[in-house]
C-alpha positions, -999 to +999 in steps of 0.1 A: +453-399+087+456-401+124+477-377+143+500-388+172+475-376+198+448-400+185+469-432+191+461-449+224+490-473+224+522-481+205+545-510+198+581-508+210+605-534+199+623-552+227+661-550+221+675-582+208+695-604+232+712-624+204+719-613+168+722-636+138+754-657+144+759-660+106+760-623+102+776-609+134+807-617+154+802-614+192+765-619+184+755-625+220+771-594+234+759-558+237+783-547+209+780-572+180+803-565+150+793-574+114+814-601+099+840-591+073+826-617+049+791-601+051+805-566+047+825-578+016+792-592+001+774-559+007+803-539-008+804-562-039+766-557-044+770-519-042+799-521-067+777-542-090+748-518-086+771-488-094+784-505-125+749-514-137+738-478-130+766-463-151+759-487-180+722-476-179+731-439-178+755-444-208+728-462-227+702-435-220+727-408-232+735-427-264+698-432-271+691-395-264+719-385-288+710-409-316+673-402-310 
């Protein structure tokens, strides 16, 4: 594996001028804000993941007890 001293050049991302208008309000400013609808979708997916995770943990515990 190369160390940092062996790299001759690097890639630096240029800051975006415009963010995705379907995801951000004020997408063409320096301070875009994520839309509430997108934030709600993300939150719902986290809640679904958490519920699924709890169901799987309970299933593993039951399987471990009943062997």
